[in-house]
C-alpha positions, -999 to +999 in steps of 0.1 A: +038+576-547+046+557-515+057+521-514+022+511-503+006+534-529+028+519-556+020+484-545-017+491-545-014+507-579+004+476-593-022+453-579-049+475-593-031+475-627-030+437-627-068+436-620-075+461-647-054+441-672-073+410-663-105+428-670-092+440-704-083+475-696-051+492-707-028+502-679+009+513-681+030+516-650+064+519-667+079+534-699+075+513-730+097+520-760+104+503-793+132+485-776+109+467-751+115+433-767+152+439-776+160+447-740+164+411-732+189+383-734+227+382-729+251+411-735+286+421-727+306+453-720+335+464-743+358+493-749+362+508-783+400+503-780+396+465-776+369+463-804+393+481-828+424+461-817+410+426-820+383+416-845+377+384-826+361+405-798+335+420-821+329+386-837+323+370-803+299+397-791+279+396-824+278+358-821+267+354-785+251+386-776+219+406-781+231+438-763+263+457-756+273+484-731+304+507-733+329+502-704+343+538-705+329+557-734+298+571-716+315+579-684+323+616-675+361+617-681+360+604-717+326+619-726+332+653-710+369+662-711+362+699-703+332+720-693+325+731-729+329+698-747+308+667-752+329+641-770+304+615-783+325+601-810+338+570-792+305+561-777+289+566-811+313+542-827+302+515-802+265+524-810+273+520-847+289+486-840+257+476-821+234+488-849+255+470-876+252+437-856+216+441-847+224+446-810+208+470-786+229+492-764+225+504-728+241+534-711+266+534-682+269+556-662+254+591-656+264+597-620+291+579-602+314+588-572+345+575-589+350+588-624+347+626-620+369+647-643+392+672-626+375+702-640+344+696-620+364+698-588+374+733-598+338+746-596+337+769-566+301+768-554+273+742-551+250+760-576+277+757-602+281+720-595+244+715-598+243+733-632+272+711-645+255+680-632+221+687-646+235+699-679+256+668-683+228+644-676+203+663-697+226+667-727+238+631-727+204+614-723+189+638-748+216+630-773+208+593-771+171+596-768+153+567-785+186+549-791+194+532-758+174+506-739+183+517-704+207+538-683+226+532-652+216+566-638+233+563-604+262+539-599+274+525-565+257+548-540+262+525-510+295+523-490+313+490-488+306+486-450+275+505-442+269+512-405+231+511-410+204+509-436+204+547-441+242+549-447+251+563-481+285+567-498+302+601-493+309+615-527+317+648-544+281+650-554+268+646-518+292+672-506+276+698-529+241+685-535+234+664-504+211+634-506+191+649-535+219+642-559+203+608-566+166+619-571+179+648-592+198+625-615+168+603-621+143+632-626+167+649-650+172+618-671+135+610-672+127+645-684+153+641-712+140+607-723+106+596-709+108+562-725+143+549-716+145+526-686+163+542-656+183+519-633+203+522-601+234+500-599+254+484-571+279+456-563+288+432-535+252+424-524+250+388-537+269+367-511+262+357-475+292+377-460+280+401-433+292+432-452+273+420-483+241+415-462+244+450-447+250+465-481+220+448-495+198+461-467+211+497-473+205+493-510+169+481-503+164+511-480+176+535-506+154+520-534+124+521-511+131+557-502+134+567-539+101+550-547+084+567-517+096+601-532+081+593-565+115+591-582+112+577-618+132+545-610+124+515-633+151+489-627+176+477-601+210+467-613+229+439-596+264+443-608+274+407-597+312+410-596+313+377-578+340+363-556+345+326-565+354+316-529+321+331-515+289+312-519+258+330-532+232+339-505+205+322-526+177+326-500+185+362-491+190+373-527+158+355-539+138+373-512+154+407-521+147+403-559+111+391-552+104+422-531+119+445-558+096+429-584+066+433-561+073+470-562+071+470-600+108+471-606+128+452-632+160+435-621+191+435-644+223+416-640+246+444-652+284+436-648+287+398-641+321+382-638+338+360-612+371+366-596+388+333-590+421+346-575+415+327-542+406+293-558+431+265-561+431+236-586+433+232-623+417+256-648+389+232-654+382+228-617+382+265-612+359+269-642+334+245-626+332+265-594+329+297-613+300+282-633+283+270-601+285+305-586+268+320-617+242+293-618+234+299-581+231+336-587+208+334-617+187+306-600+181+329-570+172+359-592+149+338-614+129+324-584+103+351-588+105+355-626+128+351-656+162+368-659+155+389-689+188+409-691+222+395-682+254+414-690+289+403-683+317+428-678+335+417-709+331+384-727+367+370-730+392+365-702+417+383-725+399+416-720+388+414-684+396+442-659+400+415-633+433+402-647+448+436-643+435+441-608+434+408-590+466+388-596+466+351-587+495+340-564+504+312-588+508+337-617+481+319-637+455+341-654+422+347-637+393+331-656+364+354-649+343+354-681+323+331-703+350+328-730+386+320-723+416+340-736+413+323-770+376+330-772+366+294-765+334+289-745+336+277-709+310+262-686+301+298-676+287+303-711+266+271-708+250+287-677+243+319-695+227+300-724+206+281-699+191+312-685+187+333-717+174+307-741+138+317-735+145+355-735 
């Protein structure tokens, strides 16, 4: 289905619904209503080490996503083993607390176990790739709301809209590594929602604008090929010193929705390493960035799914990666290190109360 065909189909669907007909353009599962609201990422290690983390997630969230437990290295330690135990433990936590769970991530350039690189030929790589996606998605069939099928396919500084990240997968499978992942996942679970996921497209910096344009081009190309893509993930790892490109982002999201795609905020946090001022002053700027982001995204419709990459500053990857010059901890998430809510959480509540 081409972009034009898809758009005409959606317009026709809307007319049919208005006339009372039943038309379905996207998968609908028992999780359709639960796949909404606010959620957070967590690792099993942190959940097991600190009961406050699980309490915070169960108090504030309606969904959860594993940080590491569904990625290749932890899930697939060798060619013959699928180690689902740790991911299952997070799923059990979600079930116990009436949370839904989404999957992250089936195909990514970064976390590839060493054993895959020992495969000598491209056919062998393809067999391992397809087997992995099919096995994992089938294992969690009817359990998860959505999958990040392909993660971060666009380079940080694309030279043009057709530029794609060079990866282990592209070296063996070429450009078809992305459609292949989606088609394999869809065959394994026809009702789970399948998403593509990318970062650094939200601000007005030139590299962000170029990356957004390349992301748009890739999404349009996948739809033109009839790839079963249902949602677009905006990771939203924000930089507090950069303003949100509210106009450009709103136009981008509006166009995606016109193509029948859902838009998820998948990994929201705000790096404040370049901000000066007191903690409360920094918190106010962080909240403003989040408010601007969600306002832009909601211009063409409600923000139904917002996930932050963690919930408490105590367990944020940012504090281990982006050190502040003044040695103060970064404050990237809705709850502080003592699990007390910040203005960030007020913004989340504002945009998820209806969902």
